[in-house]
Structure formats: C-alpha cells, structure tokens
N, C-alpha and C positions, 0 to 999 in steps of 0.2 A: 420895377419888380425884379427880384433876383431870379435868374434862370435856373432850371433844374440842375444843370451841371455845376453851376457856380454854388448853388445851395449844398449840393452833395460834397463838393470839394471843401466847403467851409466846415462842414460837420467832420470831415476826415481830419482837417487841420486842427480842429478843436479837440480832437480825441474822442468824439462821440461815436465815430464809426472807424472801423479798420478798413484800409484800402483793399479793394477786391476787383480784379480785372473784369469780371462779368458785370459787376455793378457799374463800373465806369462805362463799359460799352452800352449798357441799357440807359444810363443817364445821358450819354451822348445822343442816342436815338430819341429820347424824350425831349432833349433840348432842340433837336431838329424839328420835331413835331410842334413844339412851342413856337418856333419861328414861322412855320407854315401856317399855324392857326392865327398868328398875328396879321398875316396878309390875306386871310380868308374872309370873304364877305358873304355869309350864308344866306342873308335875306335880301341881297341886292337883286334888282329887277333883271330878269333874264339870266341871273347868275354870273359869277365872275370866276369861272373855272370849277372843276370838281372839288369836292370836299377832300381834305388831306386823308391819307390812309391812316387808320388807327393802328394800335399795337396790342399784341397778345404776349404778356410776360409770363413765362412758365418755368417751373423747376421745383425742386424739393422744398420742404418747409425751411424757414429760417434763413433764406438766402437774400432777403431784403426786397422782395417784390412789392409788398404793400407799402413799405417805407418809401421806395422810389416813386410809386404812383401818387402817394400823398404829397411828396415834394413837387411833383409835376402839377398836380391838381391845384395846389396853392398858388402857383405862379402862372397857370395857363391863362392866356390873354383872351378869354371868352366870357362874356357877361352871363350867358345862360348855360350853366354847367352844373352837374350833379355827380357826387361820389356816393355810391351805395353798395352795400353788401349784396352779392348776387341773389342770395336766398331771400333777402327782404324784398328785392325788386320783383322776383317771381311771385311771391306771396301777394304783393299788391296787384300784379297783373291778373292773377287768378280771381282775386276779389272783384276786380273791375269786370272781368268776363262773366262772372256769376250774376252780377247786377244787370249787365246788359242783356244776358240771355233771357232774363225775366220779361223783356220787352219783345221777345220773339224774333230777334235779329239773326241773320245767317252768320256762319262761322267766319267767312272772309271779311264781312263787314265789321264784325267784332274785333278781329285782329287789326284791321286798318284803324279802327277807332282807338284801340289800346295803344298802338304805335304813335298815333297823332297826339294822344294825351302826353306821351313821353317827349316827343319832339317839340311840342309847344313849351314844355318846361325846360328842356336842356338840349343844346346843340352839341355839347360835349358830355359824354356819359362814361364815367369811370366805374368799372365793376371790380370789386374785390372778391376773390375766391370763387371764380366761375367754376361750378361743377354741376353735373346733371346726374342725379341718382333716382329721380322720380319719374315715373311714366307720364304723369300729367304734364310735367315740365317738358319732357322730351317731345310730346305731341304738338306743342304750340310754339316752341322756341324758334324753330326754323322759320316759320311764317312770320313771326314777330320780328326777328332780326332782319329778315328780307325787307320788311316794310321800313324798319329803322334806317337801314342803309339807303333805301330808295328816298327817304326823307332827308338824306344827307346829315344824319347824326354821326358824329365822330366817336368811335368807341375805343377805349383803352381798358384792358382787362388783365387781371392776374389769375393764375390758376396753378395748382400743384401738378396738373397733368398736361401733357401736350395734347393738341386737338384730337389726334387719332385715338387717344385713350379715354376721351370723354364718353360717359354712359357705356363703359366697357361691359360686355356681357349683359346689357340691359334687354328687357323684353322688347321685341320688335325693333331691334337696333337698326335694321336696314332702313327703317323709316326716318331715322335720326341722321343717317350718314350724309344726306344733302346739306345739313347744317354744318357739319364738319368741313365739307368742301367750301361752303360759303365763308366760314371763318378764315380758312387758308387763302381764299381768293381776295378777301377784303381787308385783312389785317396782316401786318408784318409780324412774324414770329421772332421773339427775342428770348433766348434761353438763359436762365441764371442757374448754373449747376456747379458752382464752386465747391471745393471740398469742405468748407467750413460752414457749420450750422450756427449762425450768429445768434439766433433766438435761444438756442440751447446754451451757448456761452453766456448770454445775459442772464438766463435763469440760474446758471451755476456760479455766477459771479458773487453771489451772496446767499445767505440762508433764505428759505422760502416759508419758514414758520417762525413767528416771533411771539415770545411770551416772557414776562407777563404783559398785560395791557398797560398802557401809559404813554407818555410823550415819546419815549425812545422807540416803542413799537410803531406809533403813528408816523414818526419821521422815517423809519425804515420802510414802511409801506409806501410813503410818498416817493422815496428814492426808487423803490421797485417799480412803481407806476411810471416814473419818468424814464427809467432804464428800458423797460419793456415796450414803451410806446414811442421811443425816440423823442420824448418831449412834446408829442403832439397834444393839441388842445382836446380835452374830452368833449364828446358830443352825446346827445341822447338819441335813442332809437326805440322802436317798438317791435315786438315779436308777436306773431299770430299763433296763438295756442288753441287750435280747434275753433277758430272764429272769435276767440276772446283775446283782448289786447293785453300784453305784458310789457310794461314800460321799463326800459333800461336807462337809468339817468346818466350813467357815465360809461362811455366806451370809446376806444380808439385803437386802431391798428390790430383789430382782432382780439383785443383785451377788454374785459368788462370788470368793473369795480363795484362791489356791493358791500353793504353792512349786513351783519347777521340779522338785524331787525328787518331789513328790506326783504330778505329771502326766507327767513324762518319764523318771523313773528307775525307774518301775514298769512291769510288763507290760500297759500299756494300748494301745489302738489307735484307728483312725479312728472306729469306732462309738462309743467312749466320748467322743471329742472332739466328734462330731456331736451327741450327746445334750446335752453341756454347752452347745454353741452354741445349741441350740434352747431350752434351759431358762433361760439367763441373758442379759440384755441387755448386761452389762458383766462383764469378768473382770479381776481383779488377779492378776498372775503375778510372783512375787518370786524373786530370787536366781538369775537366769539366768547360768550360768557361761560362760566361754570354752570352746568345744567342741573337744576334741582328737581326733585320728584314732582313739584307743582308745574314744571315746564315740560310736561309730557308731550304736548302737541309740538312744541318747538323742537324737542329732541327727535321726534319722528320725522319732522320735515328736514332737519339737518342730516339725519341718516339717509333719507331719500336723495338729498342733494349730493352728498358725497358719493353715493352709489352711482348716480348718473354721471358725475364728472369722472369717476374712476373707470367705469365701463367704456367711456369714450376716450379715455387717456388724455383728458383735458388737464392742463397744468394748473396747480392751485398754489397761490401765495396767500398766507393767512396770518392774522394776528389773533391771539387767544389768551384767555386768562389763566390757562394751565396747559400742561402737556396733554397730548391726546388721551392717554390712559386715565387722566384725572378729570377729564371734562364732565363725565357722567358716571361717577363712582357708585352712586346710590340712587335707586329708583326702579320702577317695574320694567324698564327697558334696558337696565344695565347689562344684562347678558347679551341682548341683541347689539348693544352699543360696542361690545368688544370688537366686532368685525369692523365697525366704523373707525375705531381707534387704530386698529391694525392697518387699515387702508390709509389713514392719515399719515401714519409713520412711513408706509411704503411710498406714498406720494412725495415725500421729502427727499427720497434717495435719488442718486444719479441714474440708476438703472431705469426708474420710472420716468424721470425727466427726459431721458434720451429716447423714449418711445414716441412713435409718430401718433398723432391723433387719428382715431378711426374715422372712416367714411361714414356717411349717414346710414349705411346698411346695418351698423352695429345696433341701432335702436330696436330692430326686430327681435333681437335675442335678449333684451333687457327684461328682467322681472320687475314689474313696477311695484314699489313698496306701498 
C-alpha cells in the first residue's frame, strides 16, 4: 500500500497538487505515524508498548489538511479505523448518551460506555474539522477523549484553529481548558499555514455557475467535483436535524453534491439547509430548472437554501437552465426571488469566493424563511 508521503509526491508529480513545504512536513509526519501503526499491536495480551501519538493538523482553510488526512487514512495499516466529520461524531455521541440516560445510568458510566462503543469500532480515529462551539459538546468532550486515550485509540484530527483557540469565548470555558491541555499532551501539533489558499485557487480555476443544462454543464460539474475533492471517492453520510435524519448521498473532503430535486423537490426546510451549511464548506447543486408559477414550493425551498448557504459563506457550484435573473421571472414569489438572484450573482464573484466560511455561531442570526 502506498505511503502517505509517496501518495502526496505522486499527486504533485501528476500536477494534481502544487508543492508546499508545510504539506510536505505534514506528510512526512503522517508517514512516520503510518510506520508506527504498522508495528503496533493494540490487542496483544499485556500490550506491546504504548499506542503511537496521534496528530492534530491545524491552520487556515484551504491549506490541504483534509486532503492529507484522507491520504493517510487510505493507507493507514490498521484494520479497525474510521474517518468521520467531528460534528457528525459528536451528534452520534449525544444520541447515545440520551438513550443510555433513559436507563438511569450515571454520567461517568455513560461516558465510559460511549468511549467503549467507539474503541470497539475503531483503533484509529480520524476527525475532520474539529471545532467546539456548542456548550453541550464542551461539557462532555474532555471526559470522552480522556477515555478514548485510555482505551488506546489513536487520534488524528484537522482543525482551522490551534488547540488554545478552541471554544474561544465560550460559556464556562474554564471547564473546557483541561481538554485543551489533554490534546496538547496526547497529540503532536502540526501547523499548515502556507500563504496559498489552495481551495480558493481550485474554486477560481473555473466558473462556478454553468448554464444552460446539458452534457457540457454535466461534464463541467464532474470536473469541479474532481478538482475540489482531489479525486476522492464520494461517500454517504447522515445529518441530524433536530432528531430527524437527513441523508447526504455524495460527499467528500467537506464538499457535498446534490441535485435540485434532492434538496428542493422534497419536503425539506430551513433547518435542513442550515445543517448542510454548517456541515459542508462547498455545495455542488445540479440541474436547477426554470421555476414556473406551479413550482411555488420548490421556489420557496430554493430561496431558503440559498439564504442558508449565503449567510454561512458556503461556496456554491451550480448548473442551471438559465441565468439567476431568469430562473423565476414570473410567479407570486418573483419579487422575493430578486434577492435570491442577486445573491446567486454575488456568490459567483471572486470577493465572495475569497470569504471564509463562518463558524457555527452565524446560525443564531439567521432569519429562517
């Protein structure tokens, strides 16, 4: 199996990636961890040495953190391994704790059981986009990770923030600070902070709005998907929307791909779109039709979707049957749709594409349509 460093160099040589010193340094450390994992025997009787130290990759968006972790995960010589978005992981832990609390168990016992559920499934756990903005997460994460480390789960995580800035200005942050100390004690910190935002360069390498619909637009969307995900294989995931499951059929590297029918022809609402906007930094939306007066509900959902993506500064790549101003020219929502058309135009521009996606706190100020 190709090592992370060899796989990274192969992509550079193929022209899929541009060489970057920080990425090389991170790939070398991931390569070293891969060799340590190959020698590790986590289930051996009486143990065969301590678990290898994990890694915490951090830095601004677009520096290649998720890409490097994916390369590492694909080649990691561990049978029981899992790669998961941190938000999805915490949603599942909260669901587990809610179920367990119904049986009247104590908090410490619940945390231990939640950690064991994880360690039974994975000895290597790769988190993408570790961030803590929710008080509920902050209150359990320290105890949970303490148990995971005690159970010798090796953790690799990516984050836009250094550990000391996690849950910054959060409620009762002093209760969260032991978790920061734990991360710094158990994981090696690797910063990727080069001057180039590769994600932005990939977004600006081609248009992000394709019209009219047809084979050329479909092919352009396929190229955009491959470019933005580094050619990663799409996978499915589920989002928790107030206890209701929202299935995302295609996602990779923080990018989600939907058809208009998937998002706007089904009975979804603002809460679903807000969850998507929080979970993914880029959304590909295909086959947007011209909206007729009879498609009133679809038009309303589309407006709510664009509002959610715009407020979060999520990047949108779309294929549509017409330019934004012509998508809904006639109908009882045509006046309200003017704002949507304006936002779609703005979201195509370099100024918008250069904006950083907002943290989860942005949701509190969104007016739900």
